[in-house]
C-alpha positions as CSV (number, residue, x, y, z in Angstrom):
1,X,-46.5,-19.6,-24.8
2,X,-49.5,-19.5,-22.6
3,X,-48.2,-22.6,-20.5
4,X,-44.9,-21.2,-20.1
5,X,-46.2,-17.7,-18.8
6,X,-48.7,-19.2,-16.3
7,X,-45.6,-21.4,-15.0
8,X,-43.7,-18.4,-14.5
9,X,-46.5,-16.4,-12.9
10,X,-47.0,-19.3,-10.5
11,X,-43.5,-19.8,-9.7
12,X,-42.9,-18.7,-5.9
13,X,-40.7,-15.8,-6.6
14,X,-42.8,-14.2,-9.1
15,X,-45.9,-14.6,-6.9
16,X,-44.4,-12.9,-4.2
17,X,-43.1,-10.2,-6.6
18,X,-46.5,-9.6,-8.1
19,X,-48.2,-9.6,-4.7
20,X,-45.9,-7.0,-3.3
21,X,-45.9,-4.9,-6.4
22,X,-48.7,-2.9,-5.4
23,X,-47.2,-2.2,-2.0
24,X,-43.9,-1.5,-3.6
25,X,-45.4,1.3,-5.8
26,X,-46.9,3.0,-2.8
27,X,-43.6,2.8,-1.0
28,X,-42.0,4.3,-4.1
29,X,-44.3,7.2,-4.4
30,X,-43.8,8.0,-0.6
31,X,-40.0,7.8,-0.8
32,X,-39.9,10.1,-4.1
33,X,-41.9,12.6,-2.5
34,X,-40.1,12.5,1.0
35,X,-37.4,15.1,1.5
36,X,-35.0,12.1,2.5
37,X,-33.0,10.6,-0.4
38,X,-34.4,7.5,-1.8
39,X,-30.7,6.1,-1.5
40,X,-31.4,5.8,2.4
41,X,-34.0,3.0,1.4
42,X,-32.3,1.3,-1.4
43,X,-30.0,-1.3,-0.3
44,X,-26.6,-1.0,-2.0
45,X,-24.8,-3.9,-0.2
46,X,-21.1,-3.7,-0.1
47,X,-19.4,-6.7,-1.6
48,X,-17.6,-8.3,1.5
49,X,-16.1,-11.2,-0.5
50,X,-17.1,-15.0,-0.9
51,X,-14.6,-16.2,1.8
52,X,-16.3,-16.0,5.1
53,X,-12.9,-16.5,6.8
54,X,-9.5,-16.4,5.4
55,X,-7.4,-19.5,5.1
56,X,-4.2,-18.1,6.4
57,X,-3.1,-15.1,8.3
58,X,-2.6,-12.5,5.6
59,X,0.7,-10.8,5.2
60,X,-0.7,-8.5,2.4
61,X,-3.9,-6.4,2.2
62,X,-3.5,-5.2,-1.5
63,X,-1.4,-5.8,-4.6
64,X,0.1,-3.4,-7.2
65,X,1.2,-5.3,-10.4
66,X,3.8,-3.2,-12.4
67,X,3.1,-5.0,-15.8
68,X,5.9,-4.3,-18.3
69,X,4.2,-5.0,-21.5
70,X,6.0,-6.2,-24.4
71,X,8.5,-8.6,-22.9
72,X,11.4,-7.1,-21.1
73,X,14.8,-8.9,-21.7
74,X,15.9,-10.8,-18.5
75,X,19.5,-10.6,-20.0
76,X,19.4,-6.7,-19.8
77,X,17.6,-6.4,-16.4
78,X,18.0,-9.0,-13.7
79,X,19.9,-12.2,-15.1
80,X,23.6,-11.8,-15.3
81,X,25.1,-14.0,-17.9
82,X,28.8,-14.0,-18.2
83,X,28.9,-17.1,-20.3
84,X,26.7,-15.4,-22.8
85,X,28.9,-12.6,-23.1
86,X,31.7,-14.9,-23.9
87,X,29.7,-16.6,-26.5
88,X,28.8,-13.2,-28.3
89,X,28.7,-13.5,-32.0
90,X,29.2,-17.4,-31.9
91,X,26.5,-19.9,-33.2
92,X,23.8,-20.7,-30.4
93,X,24.5,-24.3,-29.5
94,X,21.8,-26.5,-31.0
95,X,21.5,-28.5,-27.7
96,X,19.6,-25.5,-26.4
97,X,17.3,-24.7,-29.1
98,X,16.5,-28.0,-31.0
99,X,12.8,-28.7,-31.0
100,X,12.0,-25.6,-28.8
101,X,9.5,-23.0,-29.6
102,X,10.9,-20.1,-31.1
103,X,8.9,-17.0,-32.4
104,X,10.2,-14.9,-35.4
105,X,13.6,-16.6,-35.4
106,X,12.2,-20.1,-36.5
107,X,14.3,-21.6,-39.1
108,X,17.0,-18.9,-39.2
109,X,20.5,-19.0,-38.2
110,X,20.9,-18.6,-34.4
111,X,23.9,-16.5,-33.0
112,X,24.4,-15.7,-29.5
113,X,24.0,-11.8,-28.5
114,X,25.8,-10.8,-25.3
115,X,24.3,-8.8,-22.5
116,X,24.1,-5.3,-23.7
117,X,24.6,-3.8,-20.3
118,X,26.9,-4.5,-17.2
119,X,25.3,-5.9,-14.0
120,X,26.0,-4.1,-10.5
121,X,25.6,-5.6,-7.1
122,X,23.4,-3.5,-4.7
123,X,22.8,-3.3,-1.2
124,X,23.9,-5.7,1.7
125,X,22.1,-8.3,-0.5
126,X,24.6,-8.2,-3.4
127,X,21.3,-8.4,-5.5
128,X,22.8,-8.1,-9.2
129,X,20.6,-5.6,-11.3
130,X,21.5,-4.2,-14.8
131,X,23.2,-0.7,-15.0
132,X,20.0,0.9,-16.7
133,X,18.3,0.6,-13.2
134,X,20.2,2.8,-10.9
135,X,17.1,3.7,-8.8
136,X,16.0,0.0,-8.3
137,X,19.5,-0.7,-7.1
138,X,18.8,1.5,-4.0
139,X,15.9,-0.6,-3.0
140,X,17.8,-3.9,-3.9
141,X,17.4,-5.2,-0.3
142,X,13.6,-5.1,-0.8
143,X,13.4,-7.1,-3.9
144,X,13.0,-10.9,-4.1
145,X,14.4,-11.3,-7.8
146,X,12.9,-14.4,-9.3
147,X,15.3,-15.6,-12.3
148,X,13.5,-18.7,-13.4
149,X,10.0,-17.8,-14.6
150,X,8.2,-19.7,-17.3
151,X,5.1,-19.2,-19.4
152,X,3.0,-21.0,-21.9
153,X,2.4,-18.4,-24.7
154,X,5.1,-17.2,-27.1
155,X,2.9,-14.1,-28.6
156,X,2.0,-11.0,-26.8
157,X,-1.8,-11.4,-26.4
158,X,-2.2,-14.9,-25.3
159,X,1.1,-14.3,-22.9
160,X,-0.8,-11.3,-21.3
161,X,-4.0,-13.4,-21.1
162,X,-2.1,-16.2,-19.4
163,X,-0.2,-13.9,-16.9
164,X,-3.6,-12.2,-16.0
165,X,-5.9,-15.1,-16.0
166,X,-3.9,-18.2,-15.6
167,X,-5.0,-19.6,-19.0
168,X,-4.4,-18.5,-22.9
169,X,-8.4,-18.9,-23.4
170,X,-10.0,-15.5,-23.6
171,X,-12.9,-14.8,-21.4
172,X,-11.7,-16.0,-18.0
173,X,-11.4,-13.7,-15.1
174,X,-8.4,-11.6,-14.4
175,X,-6.4,-12.1,-11.0
176,X,-7.8,-8.8,-9.8
177,X,-11.3,-9.8,-10.4
178,X,-10.7,-13.0,-8.6
179,X,-9.4,-11.0,-5.5
180,X,-12.4,-8.9,-5.5
181,X,-14.5,-11.9,-5.5
182,X,-12.9,-13.6,-2.7
183,X,-12.0,-10.8,-0.6
184,X,-14.4,-8.0,-1.3
185,X,-14.0,-4.4,-1.7
186,X,-11.9,-2.4,1.0
187,X,-12.9,1.1,-0.5
188,X,-16.5,2.8,-0.4
189,X,-16.0,5.3,-3.0
190,X,-13.5,3.6,-5.4
191,X,-13.5,0.5,-7.7
192,X,-11.5,-2.4,-5.9
193,X,-9.6,-3.2,-9.0
194,X,-7.8,-0.1,-11.1
195,X,-5.8,-0.1,-14.2
196,X,-3.6,2.6,-15.4
197,X,-1.6,2.5,-18.6
198,X,1.4,4.4,-19.9
199,X,3.7,4.0,-23.0
200,X,7.4,4.9,-24.0
201,X,10.6,3.6,-24.8
202,X,9.9,0.7,-27.4
203,X,7.1,-0.4,-29.6
204,X,3.8,-0.1,-27.9
205,X,1.9,-3.3,-28.1
206,X,-1.7,-3.0,-27.8
207,X,-3.4,-4.5,-24.8
208,X,-7.1,-5.1,-24.7
209,X,-9.7,-4.3,-21.9
210,X,-10.3,-8.1,-21.5
211,X,-7.0,-8.3,-19.8
212,X,-8.8,-7.0,-16.7
213,X,-12.2,-8.4,-17.3
214,X,-14.4,-10.5,-14.9
215,X,-14.8,-13.4,-17.3
216,X,-17.5,-15.7,-16.0
217,X,-17.7,-13.7,-12.8
218,X,-20.4,-11.0,-12.1
219,X,-19.4,-8.0,-14.0
220,X,-19.1,-6.0,-10.7
221,X,-15.7,-7.6,-10.3
222,X,-14.0,-6.4,-13.4
223,X,-11.2,-3.8,-13.4
224,X,-11.8,-0.1,-14.1
225,X,-9.4,1.6,-16.5
226,X,-8.4,5.1,-15.0
227,X,-6.9,7.6,-17.6
228,X,-4.0,9.2,-16.0
229,X,-4.6,12.5,-18.1
230,X,-7.7,14.5,-18.2
231,X,-10.9,13.0,-16.8
232,X,-9.6,9.8,-15.4
233,X,-12.9,8.1,-15.9
234,X,-15.3,8.8,-18.7
235,X,-18.5,11.0,-17.5
236,X,-16.9,11.3,-14.1
237,X,-18.0,15.1,-14.3
238,X,-21.6,16.0,-14.6
239,X,-22.9,17.9,-17.6
240,X,-23.1,21.6,-17.7
241,X,-26.1,22.7,-15.7
242,X,-26.5,19.5,-13.9
243,X,-25.8,19.9,-10.0
244,X,-24.8,17.1,-7.7
245,X,-28.2,17.2,-6.0
246,X,-30.0,16.8,-9.2
247,X,-27.5,13.9,-10.2
248,X,-28.4,12.2,-6.8
249,X,-32.1,12.5,-7.7
250,X,-31.7,10.7,-10.9
251,X,-29.4,8.1,-9.3
252,X,-32.3,7.6,-6.7
253,X,-35.1,7.1,-9.1
254,X,-32.9,4.5,-11.3
255,X,-32.0,2.8,-8.2
256,X,-35.6,2.3,-7.1
257,X,-36.6,1.0,-10.4
258,X,-33.7,-1.5,-10.4
259,X,-34.6,-2.7,-7.3
260,X,-38.2,-3.3,-7.9
261,X,-37.1,-5.2,-11.0
262,X,-34.5,-7.2,-8.9
263,X,-37.1,-8.2,-6.4
264,X,-39.0,-9.8,-9.3
265,X,-36.2,-11.8,-10.8
266,X,-33.2,-11.9,-8.5
267,X,-30.7,-11.2,-11.5
268,X,-27.1,-10.7,-10.2
269,X,-26.5,-8.4,-13.0
270,X,-29.2,-6.0,-11.7
271,X,-27.5,-6.1,-8.3
272,X,-24.3,-5.4,-10.0
273,X,-26.1,-2.3,-11.8
274,X,-27.4,-1.0,-8.4
275,X,-24.0,-1.2,-6.6
276,X,-22.1,0.3,-9.6
277,X,-24.5,3.2,-10.0
278,X,-24.0,4.2,-6.4
279,X,-20.3,3.7,-6.8
280,X,-20.1,5.7,-9.8
281,X,-22.0,8.6,-8.0
282,X,-19.5,8.3,-5.0
283,X,-16.5,8.4,-7.7
284,X,-17.6,11.9,-8.7
285,X,-16.6,13.1,-5.5
286,X,-13.5,10.7,-4.7
287,X,-11.8,10.5,-8.2
288,X,-11.3,14.2,-8.6
289,X,-9.7,14.3,-5.3
290,X,-7.6,11.3,-5.9
291,X,-6.0,12.7,-9.1
292,X,-5.2,16.2,-7.5
293,X,-1.7,15.7,-6.4
294,X,-1.5,19.4,-5.1
295,X,-1.4,17.9,-1.5
296,X,2.0,16.0,-2.3
297,X,5.1,17.6,-1.0
298,X,7.7,18.8,-3.6
299,X,9.9,15.8,-1.8
300,X,7.4,13.4,-2.8
301,X,7.1,14.4,-6.3
302,X,10.7,14.8,-7.0
303,X,11.1,11.2,-5.5
304,X,8.8,10.1,-8.2
305,X,10.3,12.3,-10.9
306,X,6.9,13.7,-11.7
307,X,4.6,16.7,-11.3
308,X,1.6,14.3,-11.1
309,X,-1.3,13.3,-13.6
310,X,1.0,13.7,-16.7
311,X,0.3,10.1,-18.1
312,X,3.7,8.7,-17.3
313,X,4.7,5.5,-15.6
314,X,6.1,7.7,-12.7
315,X,2.8,9.5,-12.1
316,X,0.9,6.1,-12.5
317,X,3.1,4.9,-9.6
318,X,2.2,8.0,-7.4
319,X,-1.5,7.2,-8.2
320,X,-1.0,3.8,-7.4
321,X,0.1,4.6,-3.7
322,X,-2.7,7.1,-3.5
323,X,-5.3,4.3,-4.6
324,X,-3.5,2.0,-2.1
325,X,-4.1,4.3,0.6
326,X,-7.8,4.7,-0.3
327,X,-8.4,1.3,0.0
328,X,-8.0,-0.1,-3.6
329,X,-7.3,-3.9,-3.5
330,X,-5.8,-4.6,-7.0
331,X,-4.0,-1.9,-8.9
332,X,-2.5,-2.8,-12.1
333,X,-0.1,-0.6,-14.1
334,X,0.6,-1.4,-17.8
335,X,3.7,0.0,-19.3
336,X,3.8,-0.5,-23.0
337,X,7.2,0.0,-24.1
338,X,9.2,-3.4,-24.0
339,X,9.0,-4.9,-27.2
340,X,12.5,-4.8,-28.4
341,X,13.0,-6.7,-31.4
342,X,16.1,-4.4,-32.8
343,X,18.4,-1.9,-31.1
344,X,18.2,-3.6,-27.8
345,X,20.9,-1.9,-26.0
346,X,19.6,1.8,-26.6
347,X,16.0,0.6,-26.3
348,X,16.3,-1.2,-22.8
349,X,18.2,1.9,-21.6
350,X,15.3,4.2,-22.9
351,X,12.5,2.0,-21.2
352,X,14.2,1.6,-18.2
353,X,14.8,5.2,-17.7
354,X,11.0,5.7,-17.8
355,X,10.0,3.1,-15.4
356,X,13.1,2.7,-12.9
357,X,12.6,5.9,-10.9
358,X,8.9,5.5,-10.4
359,X,9.2,1.9,-9.4
360,X,11.8,2.3,-6.9
361,X,10.1,5.5,-5.6
362,X,6.8,3.4,-5.0
363,X,8.6,1.1,-2.9
364,X,10.4,3.8,-1.0
365,X,7.2,6.0,-0.4
366,X,5.1,2.7,0.7
367,X,8.0,1.8,3.2
368,X,8.1,5.2,4.8
369,X,4.3,5.3,5.2
370,X,4.6,1.8,6.8
371,X,2.5,0.4,4.1
372,X,5.3,-1.7,2.3
373,X,4.8,-4.5,4.9
374,X,1.1,-5.2,3.8
375,X,1.4,-4.2,0.1
376,X,2.7,-6.7,-2.4
377,X,4.4,-5.0,-5.3
378,X,5.1,-7.3,-8.3
379,X,7.2,-6.4,-11.5
380,X,6.8,-8.8,-14.6
381,X,6.3,-8.6,-18.3
382,X,4.6,-11.4,-20.2
383,X,7.7,-13.3,-21.4
384,X,11.5,-12.6,-21.7
385,X,13.9,-12.4,-24.8
386,X,16.2,-15.0,-26.6
387,X,19.8,-15.2,-25.7
388,X,20.1,-15.3,-29.7
389,X,20.2,-12.1,-31.8
390,X,17.5,-10.9,-33.9
391,X,19.5,-8.4,-35.8
392,X,20.4,-5.9,-33.1
393,X,17.5,-7.0,-30.8
394,X,16.1,-10.4,-29.4
395,X,13.0,-12.5,-30.0
396,X,10.2,-13.5,-27.5
397,X,11.4,-16.1,-25.1
398,X,9.2,-18.3,-22.9
399,X,11.6,-20.9,-21.6
400,X,13.1,-18.6,-18.8
401,X,12.8,-14.9,-17.8
402,X,12.9,-12.7,-14.8
403,X,10.5,-10.8,-12.5
404,X,10.6,-9.4,-8.8
405,X,8.4,-9.1,-5.8
406,X,8.6,-6.9,-2.8
407,X,6.9,-6.1,0.4
408,X,3.5,-7.7,1.6
409,X,5.4,-10.9,3.2
410,X,8.1,-11.4,0.7
411,X,11.6,-12.1,1.8
412,X,13.7,-9.2,0.4
413,X,17.3,-9.0,-0.6
414,X,17.2,-12.3,-2.2
415,X,17.4,-14.0,-5.4
416,X,15.4,-17.2,-6.3
417,X,15.9,-19.7,-9.0
418,X,18.1,-19.5,-12.0
419,X,18.3,-20.3,-15.8
420,X,21.1,-22.1,-17.5
421,X,24.5,-20.5,-18.3
422,X,23.0,-18.7,-21.6
423,X,19.8,-17.8,-19.9
424,X,17.7,-20.0,-22.3
425,X,16.1,-22.6,-19.8
426,X,14.9,-22.0,-16.3
427,X,16.8,-24.9,-14.6
428,X,16.7,-24.2,-10.7
429,X,13.6,-23.7,-8.6
430,X,11.5,-23.2,-12.0
431,X,8.6,-20.9,-11.4
432,X,5.3,-21.2,-13.5
433,X,2.9,-18.4,-13.7
434,X,0.3,-20.6,-11.6
435,X,3.0,-20.5,-8.9
436,X,3.1,-16.8,-8.9
437,X,-0.5,-16.7,-8.7
438,X,-0.6,-19.3,-5.9
439,X,2.0,-17.4,-3.9
440,X,0.1,-14.0,-4.5
441,X,-3.2,-15.6,-3.1
442,X,-1.2,-17.2,0.0
443,X,0.1,-13.6,1.1
444,X,-3.6,-12.4,0.9
445,X,-4.7,-15.3,3.2
446,X,-6.1,-17.4,0.6
447,X,-5.6,-21.2,-0.2
448,X,-5.6,-20.9,-4.1
449,X,-7.1,-24.5,-4.2
450,X,-10.2,-23.1,-2.2
451,X,-11.1,-20.0,-4.1
452,X,-13.6,-21.6,-6.7
453,X,-16.3,-20.6,-8.8
454,X,-18.8,-23.1,-10.6
455,X,-19.3,-22.5,-14.3
456,X,-20.7,-24.4,-17.0
457,X,-20.7,-27.7,-14.6
458,X,-17.1,-27.3,-13.1
459,X,-15.2,-25.4,-10.6
460,X,-12.8,-22.9,-12.1
461,X,-9.9,-21.1,-10.0
462,X,-7.2,-18.8,-11.0
463,X,-4.5,-21.5,-10.8
464,X,-6.9,-24.1,-12.4
465,X,-5.2,-27.6,-11.6
466,X,-1.9,-26.2,-11.2
467,X,0.0,-24.0,-8.9
468,X,2.5,-24.2,-5.8
469,X,3.1,-21.7,-3.3
470,X,6.7,-20.4,-3.3
471,X,7.3,-20.9,0.4
472,X,11.1,-20.3,0.1
473,X,10.5,-16.5,-0.8
474,X,8.1,-15.9,2.0
475,X,9.4,-13.8,5.1
């Protein structure tokens, strides 16, 4: 113990830290007695990103990811399958399913279930969208509908993990954390990665906060969950009897103590604590203003179909636009209502009614504010649903499902990829989750192979050793 302590004390950093400690204490006493805020002397560096220079000219500045948790059926949303309608009630051909991973239907009689809603062509593009989405139909020419997405996990939690982090292994950084690490924060008084959640329309699958965690990246990059009703962030308001000036005094004193400790040991988590204390103080002013939608016009509120701050998906879409305006880099909306193992006809209609207007309004609102051109909007669930019936519903399906992207350098009014005639396998321009991640990063000016972080002896990235940019869908 004595030898170990001696080595530590003789280390260069420790020596300098101990030498400067006396001076530091005099400086601290001086600053705390000065009328000037101690915050002026505490360096709280704004993270500007690990990338000194972007690899490509960026088309997007921010991402709004509309996560449809539970597994929305592609067959009742964006993938029209007339042949499946013809096969309704008939045995599912074994050539499709033999040896394939199936969730709850494993070992059971497999019968085709035809699409439960008609599809309608919209706009000049003729993009086909199921009838329960009339509002999205009005923005069809802004959408690139991808019908050939595949994933690797057939159960909800690992599938969410894969969609968010590029792996089914828990503990890896979420895509929003990677963006913060690479690009830095654009907002001074709000987190760069914000998550909002809503429920309704179907079984509400649980989601865990590790879906927006920073993993092995420093914790300053993890997402912050905002509540869309009541206090959006816990303890964002001061306790009764504590003024903002008094809170500033507490923050200043804590920051100075953290800074002294950080000078001695140079721990990145202390740097995180310093920056996040300051951010939290700024959020006490910025967050209430963000949540107060009284400055929105009646026209805007009617467009979204909400009065604001009511916890609905539509309200969260409005908040997403407000967050985007204020410089938040990655905004993720979870709607937990797409787990439809039974009664899928009415269930899809019910959930679509909850999310359709808000999603379409977000696109229209961004466009009229000239923000859609540099905001990438993504709509996707963790997987799709089987062409085979599970009673009156559908089981989990990973071999082919749909998503859409809009704005931020995406070629609107297009459809990319296809599943087979029954909607089982992605067969044309197959898209892996890593390809979606690679394309998202490309639109933000990042080469997905060049954004790395060394951890436990190897370089990691969001796309791991996979991923191809979908150049055909870029504007």
